[in-house]
C-alpha positions as CSV (number, residue, x, y, z in Angstrom):
1,M,-0.2,0.3,0.0
2,I,2.8,2.4,0.9
3,S,4.4,1.8,-2.3
4,W,1.8,2.7,-4.1
5,M,0.6,5.6,-2.3
6,Q,4.0,6.5,-3.3
7,R,4.5,5.9,-6.6
8,H,1.0,7.8,-7.3
9,N,1.7,10.8,-5.0
10,R,0.9,13.2,-7.7
11,Y,-3.0,11.9,-8.1
12,L,-3.4,11.8,-4.4
13,V,-3.2,15.5,-3.3
14,W,-6.6,15.2,-2.7
15,T,-6.5,12.4,-0.4
16,I,-3.6,13.5,1.5
17,W,-4.5,16.8,1.5
18,I,-3.9,18.6,4.8
19,A,-7.6,18.9,5.3
20,T,-8.3,20.6,8.4
21,I,-10.7,18.5,9.4
22,A,-8.7,15.2,9.4
23,F,-5.7,16.7,11.3
24,I,-7.9,18.0,14.1
25,G,-7.2,15.5,17.0
26,A,-3.9,14.2,15.3
27,G,-0.4,14.6,17.4
28,F,2.0,16.9,15.5
29,V,4.5,15.0,14.8
30,G,7.9,16.9,13.3
31,W,11.1,16.6,10.6
32,G,13.7,18.0,12.9
33,S,16.2,16.6,10.7
34,Y,16.0,19.6,8.0
35,N,17.2,22.5,7.7
36,L,14.2,25.0,8.4
37,A,16.0,28.5,7.5
38,S,14.3,30.1,5.5
39,K,13.3,33.8,3.5
40,A,10.5,35.5,6.2
41,G,9.0,31.8,7.4
42,S,8.7,30.6,4.0
43,V,10.1,27.6,2.4
44,A,9.4,27.9,-1.2
45,K,7.4,30.1,-3.6
46,V,4.8,29.2,-6.4
47,G,3.7,31.6,-8.5
48,D,2.4,34.7,-6.5
49,I,1.9,32.2,-3.3
50,E,4.5,32.0,-0.4
51,I,4.5,28.0,1.1
52,K,4.8,28.4,4.9
53,Q,6.9,26.4,6.9
54,T,4.4,26.1,9.6
55,K,1.7,24.4,6.7
56,L,4.4,22.4,5.1
57,N,4.8,20.9,9.2
58,M,1.0,20.7,9.3
59,V,1.0,18.5,6.1
60,Y,4.4,16.2,7.0
61,S,2.5,15.7,10.5
62,N,-0.9,14.4,8.9
63,L,1.0,12.3,6.5
64,Y,3.4,11.1,9.1
65,N,0.3,10.0,11.1
66,R,-1.3,8.4,8.1
67,Y,1.7,6.2,7.3
68,N,2.5,5.8,10.9
69,Q,-1.5,4.2,11.2
70,M,-0.8,1.7,8.2
71,L,2.6,0.8,10.0
72,E,0.8,0.1,13.2
73,G,2.7,2.9,14.7
74,K,6.5,1.2,13.8
75,L,7.2,4.8,11.9
76,D,10.0,6.5,13.0
77,E,12.2,10.0,11.8
78,E,14.4,7.5,10.5
79,K,11.9,5.8,8.0
80,A,9.9,8.5,7.2
81,K,13.4,10.1,6.0
82,S,13.9,7.3,3.9
83,M,10.6,7.2,2.4
84,G,10.8,11.3,1.5
85,L,7.8,12.1,3.7
86,V,8.9,15.7,3.6
87,K,9.3,15.8,-0.2
88,Q,5.9,14.5,-0.6
89,A,4.3,16.6,2.0
90,F,6.2,19.4,0.1
91,S,4.8,18.0,-3.2
92,T,1.2,18.4,-2.2
93,L,1.5,22.0,-1.3
94,A,3.1,23.2,-4.7
95,I,0.3,21.1,-6.2
96,Q,-2.3,23.1,-4.3
97,A,-0.1,26.0,-4.4
98,K,-0.7,26.1,-8.7
99,I,-4.1,25.3,-8.2
100,L,-4.5,27.9,-5.5
101,N,-2.9,30.5,-8.5
102,F,-5.3,29.2,-11.6
103,A,-8.5,29.5,-8.8
104,K,-7.3,33.4,-8.0
105,E,-6.4,34.1,-11.8
106,I,-9.8,32.6,-13.2
107,G,-11.3,35.0,-10.6
108,I,-12.8,31.6,-8.3
109,V,-13.6,32.8,-4.4
110,V,-14.8,31.3,-1.3
111,S,-16.8,33.9,0.7
112,D,-16.3,34.1,4.3
113,H,-19.9,32.9,5.0
114,E,-18.8,30.1,3.4
115,V,-16.4,29.4,5.9
116,I,-18.1,29.9,8.3
117,E,-20.7,27.5,7.1
118,K,-18.4,24.9,6.5
119,L,-16.5,25.7,10.4
120,Q,-20.7,25.2,11.6
121,E,-20.8,21.7,9.9
122,M,-18.1,20.1,11.5
123,Q,-18.5,17.8,13.9
124,A,-15.8,18.0,16.2
125,F,-16.8,20.8,17.1
126,Q,-20.2,20.6,17.9
127,K,-22.3,19.8,21.0
128,E,-25.6,18.0,20.9
129,G,-25.9,18.6,17.0
130,K,-24.8,22.5,17.2
131,F,-21.5,24.2,16.8
132,N,-19.7,25.1,19.8
133,V,-17.6,28.0,20.1
134,E,-16.0,26.8,23.4
135,I,-14.8,23.3,22.4
136,Y,-13.5,25.6,18.5
137,H,-11.9,27.8,20.9
138,N,-10.3,25.0,23.1
139,Y,-9.0,23.1,19.9
140,L,-6.8,26.2,18.7
141,K,-5.9,27.1,21.9
142,A,-4.6,23.6,22.2
143,Q,-3.2,23.3,18.8
144,R,-0.7,26.6,19.0
145,L,-3.3,28.0,16.4
146,K,-4.5,31.6,15.5
147,A,-8.4,31.3,13.8
148,K,-7.3,33.4,11.2
149,D,-4.6,30.7,10.2
150,F,-7.1,27.7,10.8
151,E,-10.0,29.5,8.5
152,E,-8.0,30.6,6.1
153,T,-6.7,26.7,5.4
154,L,-10.4,25.8,5.6
155,K,-10.3,28.2,2.8
156,E,-7.9,27.3,1.3
157,E,-9.4,24.0,0.9
158,M,-13.1,24.9,-0.1
159,L,-11.1,26.5,-2.9
160,I,-9.3,23.7,-4.4
161,E,-12.7,21.8,-3.9
162,K,-14.3,24.5,-6.1
163,T,-11.6,24.8,-8.4
164,L,-11.7,20.8,-9.4
165,A,-15.1,20.6,-9.6
166,L,-15.3,22.8,-13.2
167,F,-13.0,19.8,-14.5
168,E,-15.9,17.1,-13.8
169,T,-17.5,16.0,-16.7
170,Q,-20.5,13.5,-17.6
171,V,-20.1,10.1,-18.9
172,F,-21.6,9.9,-22.6
173,P,-23.3,6.9,-24.1
174,L,-20.1,6.6,-26.7
175,E,-17.5,6.4,-24.1
176,I,-19.3,3.9,-22.2
177,N,-19.7,1.8,-25.6
178,V,-16.2,2.5,-26.7
179,T,-15.2,1.1,-23.1
180,Q,-17.3,-2.1,-22.7
181,A,-15.9,-3.2,-25.9
182,T,-12.6,-2.7,-24.8
183,L,-12.9,-4.4,-22.3
184,A,-14.3,-7.3,-23.7
185,Y,-11.2,-7.9,-25.7
186,A,-9.1,-10.6,-24.0
187,D,-5.6,-11.8,-24.9
188,K,-4.1,-15.1,-24.5
189,L,-0.3,-15.0,-23.3
190,A,2.6,-16.8,-23.2
191,Y,4.6,-14.6,-20.5
192,K,8.0,-15.0,-17.9
193,V,7.8,-13.1,-14.5
194,L,11.0,-12.2,-13.8
195,A,12.5,-10.1,-10.9
196,Q,15.8,-9.7,-8.7
197,N,16.5,-13.0,-7.8
198,D,16.4,-14.2,-11.5
199,I,19.7,-12.0,-12.2
200,N,23.6,-13.3,-11.4
201,Y,24.7,-10.1,-10.2
202,T,27.6,-9.7,-8.7
203,R,28.4,-5.9,-7.0
204,D,31.9,-4.3,-8.9
205,E,34.0,-2.1,-5.8
206,K,35.8,-0.3,-8.3
207,S,32.5,1.1,-10.2
208,L,31.3,1.8,-6.5
209,Y,33.8,3.5,-5.8
210,A,33.7,5.5,-9.2
211,F,29.7,6.0,-8.6
212,W,30.6,7.7,-4.5
213,E,32.8,10.0,-6.4
214,T,29.9,11.3,-8.3
215,Q,28.0,11.6,-5.4
216,K,29.5,12.3,-2.5
217,E,27.8,15.3,-2.0
218,N,24.6,13.5,-1.1
219,Y,25.9,11.6,1.4
220,L,26.7,13.7,5.0
221,T,27.5,13.1,8.3
222,D,24.7,14.3,10.6
223,K,24.3,17.5,12.7
224,R,25.9,16.5,15.9
225,Y,24.9,18.5,19.0
226,T,26.6,17.9,22.7
227,L,23.9,19.6,24.6
228,Q,23.2,19.9,28.5
229,L,19.9,19.1,29.9
230,L,18.0,20.3,33.4
231,R,15.1,17.9,34.0
232,T,12.3,19.2,36.0
233,P,9.6,15.7,36.7
234,S,6.2,16.4,36.7
235,S,5.4,12.9,38.7
236,D,5.7,14.7,41.9
237,A,2.9,17.4,41.7
238,N,-0.4,17.0,44.0
239,I,-3.8,16.2,42.1
240,T,-7.1,15.6,43.0
241,E,-9.6,14.2,41.0
242,E,-12.0,16.9,41.2
243,E,-9.2,19.1,39.5
244,M,-9.0,15.8,36.8
245,K,-12.7,16.8,36.0
246,Q,-12.8,20.3,35.4
247,Y,-9.3,19.8,33.0
248,Y,-11.0,17.1,31.6
249,K,-14.3,19.3,30.6
250,A,-12.4,21.9,29.4
251,N,-9.8,19.5,26.8
252,S,-11.9,16.6,26.4
253,F,-11.5,16.7,22.4
254,N,-8.0,16.0,23.1
255,Y,-8.9,13.1,24.7
256,T,-10.5,10.4,21.9
257,D,-10.0,6.8,20.7
258,D,-8.3,5.4,17.6
259,S,-11.5,6.2,15.8
260,G,-12.1,9.6,16.7
261,K,-14.5,8.6,18.9
262,P,-14.3,11.0,22.1
263,L,-13.7,9.1,25.5
264,S,-15.3,9.3,28.4
265,F,-13.6,10.8,32.0
266,T,-13.0,7.2,33.5
267,E,-11.4,6.1,30.1
268,A,-8.9,9.2,29.7
269,K,-8.4,9.7,33.1
270,E,-5.3,8.5,33.4
271,E,-3.5,10.8,30.5
272,V,-5.7,13.6,32.2
273,G,-3.8,12.9,35.4
274,K,-0.1,13.0,33.1
275,D,-1.4,16.4,31.8
276,L,-2.6,17.8,34.5
277,K,0.5,17.3,36.2
278,L,2.4,18.6,33.3
279,K,0.2,21.7,33.8
280,K,1.3,22.4,37.4
281,T,5.0,21.7,36.8
282,K,5.1,24.1,34.3
283,K,5.4,27.5,36.7
284,R,8.5,25.0,38.5
285,A,10.2,24.3,35.1
286,Q,10.5,28.1,34.2
287,K,11.8,28.9,37.7
288,A,14.3,26.5,37.1
289,Y,15.6,27.7,33.8
290,I,15.4,31.0,34.8
291,K,18.4,29.7,37.7
292,F,19.6,27.4,34.8
293,K,20.2,30.2,33.0
294,K,21.9,31.9,35.3
295,G,24.6,29.7,36.6
296,A,22.7,29.3,40.0
297,I,21.8,25.1,39.3
298,K,24.0,22.7,36.9
299,E,22.7,20.7,34.5
300,S,21.5,17.4,34.9
301,E,23.4,15.7,32.3
302,T,24.9,16.1,29.0
303,L,24.4,14.9,26.0
304,S,26.2,14.5,22.9
305,L,23.2,13.4,19.8
306,N,23.0,13.7,16.4
307,M,19.5,16.0,14.6
308,G,16.7,13.9,15.7
309,D,17.9,11.1,17.8
310,P,15.1,9.8,19.2
311,K,16.5,10.6,23.0
312,L,14.6,14.0,22.3
313,T,11.5,14.8,20.8
314,Q,10.8,16.5,17.9
315,T,9.6,19.2,19.0
316,I,12.7,20.0,21.1
317,W,15.1,19.4,17.8
318,R,12.6,21.7,15.8
319,A,13.4,24.2,18.7
320,L,17.1,23.2,18.3
321,Q,17.1,24.1,14.8
322,N,17.9,27.9,14.0
323,K,19.5,28.0,17.6
324,K,23.3,28.9,18.5
325,T,26.0,27.4,20.8
326,G,25.4,28.8,24.1
327,D,21.8,29.3,23.5
328,I,19.4,28.0,26.1
329,L,15.5,26.4,25.0
330,K,12.4,27.5,27.3
331,P,11.5,24.5,29.0
332,K,10.0,21.7,26.6
333,I,7.5,18.5,27.4
334,M,9.3,15.0,27.2
335,E,7.1,12.2,28.3
336,D,6.3,13.0,32.2
337,Q,8.9,16.0,32.5
338,Y,10.1,18.9,31.5
339,I,13.2,19.5,29.9
340,T,15.5,22.5,29.4
341,V,18.4,22.7,27.5
342,K,21.7,24.3,26.8
343,I,23.8,24.6,23.4
344,K,27.2,23.4,24.6
345,Q,28.6,22.7,21.1
346,I,27.3,21.9,17.6
347,D,29.1,20.2,15.1
348,K,28.3,21.0,11.5
349,P,27.9,18.2,8.6
350,R,30.5,16.9,6.6
351,I,31.1,15.0,3.2
352,M,31.4,11.1,4.3
353,T,34.3,9.4,4.2
354,F,33.9,6.3,1.2
355,E,33.5,3.8,4.3
356,E,31.3,6.1,6.1
357,A,29.3,6.2,3.2
358,K,29.5,2.9,1.9
359,E,26.5,1.3,3.0
360,R,24.3,3.8,2.4
361,V,25.8,4.4,-1.4
362,A,25.6,0.7,-2.0
363,K,22.1,0.8,-1.4
364,V,21.5,3.0,-4.3
365,Y,24.3,1.8,-6.5
366,D,22.9,-2.1,-6.2
367,K,19.5,-1.1,-6.7
368,R,20.3,1.2,-9.6
369,E,22.8,-2.0,-11.3
370,K,20.0,-4.7,-10.5
371,K,17.7,-2.8,-12.7
372,K,19.9,-2.7,-15.5
373,Y,20.6,-6.1,-14.9
374,L,17.2,-7.5,-15.0
375,H,16.0,-5.3,-18.1
376,A,19.2,-6.8,-19.7
377,L,17.9,-10.3,-19.0
378,A,14.1,-9.1,-20.1
379,K,15.6,-8.4,-24.1
380,K,17.3,-11.8,-23.7
381,T,14.3,-13.3,-22.9
382,L,12.1,-11.6,-25.1
383,N,14.1,-12.7,-28.3
384,T,13.8,-16.5,-27.5
385,L,10.3,-16.4,-25.7
386,D,7.6,-19.1,-27.1
387,E,5.2,-21.1,-25.7
388,N,8.0,-23.5,-24.9
389,N,9.7,-21.7,-22.3
390,A,6.9,-19.3,-20.8
391,T,3.8,-19.5,-19.0
392,L,0.5,-19.5,-20.8
393,S,-2.2,-18.0,-19.8
394,D,-6.2,-18.1,-20.4
395,F,-7.7,-15.7,-22.5
396,I,-7.3,-12.5,-19.8
397,N,-9.3,-9.0,-19.8
398,L,-9.1,-6.0,-17.2
399,N,-12.1,-8.1,-15.5
400,H,-10.3,-11.4,-15.2
401,S,-6.4,-11.0,-14.6
402,D,-6.7,-13.6,-11.0
403,N,-4.9,-15.8,-13.5
404,I,-1.2,-13.7,-13.7
405,K,0.5,-16.3,-11.6
406,S,4.1,-14.6,-9.8
407,L,1.9,-11.0,-9.4
408,N,-0.5,-10.0,-6.7
409,A,-4.2,-9.2,-7.7
410,Q,-2.6,-5.2,-7.6
411,E,0.6,-6.0,-9.5
412,S,-2.0,-7.8,-12.5
413,L,-4.1,-5.0,-12.9
414,Q,-1.2,-2.6,-13.1
415,F,0.6,-5.1,-15.6
416,L,-3.1,-5.8,-17.5
417,E,-4.0,-1.7,-17.6
418,K,-0.1,-1.5,-19.3
419,L,-0.9,-4.2,-22.0
420,F,-4.2,-2.8,-23.0
421,T,-2.9,0.4,-23.5
422,S,-0.1,-1.0,-25.7
423,N,-0.4,-1.7,-29.5
424,K,2.4,-4.1,-29.2
425,E,1.9,-8.0,-30.0
426,K,5.6,-8.9,-27.2
427,G,7.3,-6.9,-25.4
428,I,8.3,-6.1,-21.8
429,I,6.3,-4.3,-18.8
430,S,8.2,-3.4,-15.7
431,I,5.9,-3.4,-12.5
432,S,7.5,-2.3,-9.2
433,D,10.7,-4.6,-9.0
434,K,9.2,-6.7,-11.6
435,V,9.5,-6.9,-15.0
436,I,6.8,-9.2,-17.5
437,V,8.3,-10.2,-20.5
438,Y,5.1,-11.2,-22.7
439,K,3.5,-12.4,-26.3
440,I,-0.1,-12.1,-27.4
441,L,-0.4,-15.3,-28.9
442,A,-4.2,-15.0,-29.2
443,Q,-7.0,-12.5,-28.9
444,K,-10.5,-12.7,-28.7
445,Q,-13.9,-10.5,-28.0
446,L,-15.7,-11.6,-24.9
447,P,-19.8,-11.2,-24.9
448,M,-20.9,-7.9,-23.2
449,D,-22.4,-8.1,-20.0
450,E,-24.6,-5.3,-20.0
451,N,-24.9,-6.3,-15.7
452,K,-21.7,-4.6,-15.4
453,T,-22.9,-0.7,-17.2
454,A,-22.3,0.7,-13.5
455,N,-18.7,-0.8,-13.6
456,V,-18.0,0.9,-16.2
457,K,-19.4,3.8,-16.3
458,Q,-17.0,4.1,-13.0
459,T,-14.2,3.4,-15.0
460,V,-14.7,5.7,-17.8
461,N,-15.0,8.5,-14.6
462,R,-11.5,7.3,-13.2
463,I,-10.2,7.6,-16.7
464,K,-11.1,10.7,-17.3
465,K,-10.6,12.4,-13.9
466,R,-7.5,10.6,-14.5
467,V,-6.4,12.4,-17.6
468,F,-8.0,15.8,-16.8
469,E,-5.9,15.9,-13.6
470,S,-3.1,14.8,-15.2
471,N,-3.2,17.8,-18.1
472,L,-4.2,20.1,-15.8
473,F,-0.9,19.2,-13.1
474,D,1.3,19.7,-16.7
475,F,-1.1,23.0,-17.3
476,L,-0.2,24.4,-13.9
477,D,3.6,23.1,-14.1
478,K,4.4,25.3,-17.0
479,K,2.7,28.4,-15.9
480,Y,3.5,29.0,-12.4
481,P,6.9,28.0,-11.6
482,T,8.3,26.9,-8.2
483,K,11.4,28.7,-6.4
484,V,12.1,26.6,-3.5
485,Y,14.2,28.1,-0.4
486,M,15.1,25.9,1.7
487,E,17.2,22.1,1.2
488,G,15.9,18.6,1.2
489,L,12.5,19.7,-0.5
490,T,12.4,17.8,-4.4
491,N,14.5,15.4,-5.9
């Protein structure tokens, strides 16, 4: 699922849009291993629209939470970095900015009245079926959001929806008939599915070194910090049952289960207690911070850590991004305590030696070389492919793909979509990390099933939407150039 989302990121914009509604109740996730220094709080400019760092953080957080849920909570910062989540988040925002530029140019608007109506419809801000101002304001306060920023984000989302709605068209009878006829055709194939375990690959160490020489600027050591930490635990703060109930009443929107359903006080009691203790400890932590800053008390410990190390929260790492040696952070929450951090020393990134970078470089190099080997084997196989040395299929089409051996359902569908849009009698089709070498042995037209007209209509809609979006994005890419102020956002 994740690899599919990565390959189709461009057309998943609308499912991973920061969706102010979807963001409600989600924990904020940072991406502290990147340099956030940018121009006036912006990370890029698309056309006339500045992309703010805060919005990129929000999109990244939402995307991180979606992937983390699919991975059952096993996603960490390193894995997120390798998956390119920051780049995906920025790509989403860049496309949205282009649509917003286009909307502005052609005069599409969303009124304040429309935004208010949309806001009042959000169930997360309702009590007994009606919009509740107190719940809304408590949410904004808890998320450290200004109402105007939240509502501006909502307005942009509505503006994008309005703009894309212009490209929705009805399905015409001719389109249905043509698609039905196409789906009715079936091919009988001789084919071979080749994967990387079919190749004989041995890494050439000299070539690997030469490859690193051309790429070494991309392999840097992590920024490293020597930090003095002062801990202020909250475990000894005194709280009463009544205080917990009052705190829960004012902050109930923060306590939900995995499906977003509100938790009762009893269900949330443990978390409420932790949060209330932290609130009561805040002043003590602030006083300790002042003493620490004046040198009246010493640090609890000194640590040397790479940027983004999980021993500290991403909130702390984000706060450290633009600080210099000698700076002291105000107390930050980490688990059940406050942490005050002083920067003792910063070691800037440097280019790795070959030995330091070898493992990472080898992964990229091996992947590239194996792909070349696999395609060379596929070309050789295509020249000798016949019924005697290949797998034979039954007559297959887009509705009958379950007999493609060595491919799962998703891979089979992708293969057939490419096969039935090709005019080649034999050829090579790449799917993920596999290659299918095929030869069409026979074709026939199957009887058309009139009962599947609804499915055909959905297929036509999907194809038309994909074509419109593709052409729209190509048009917008040329019309609204992107200027990036910050590294690590694009390939």
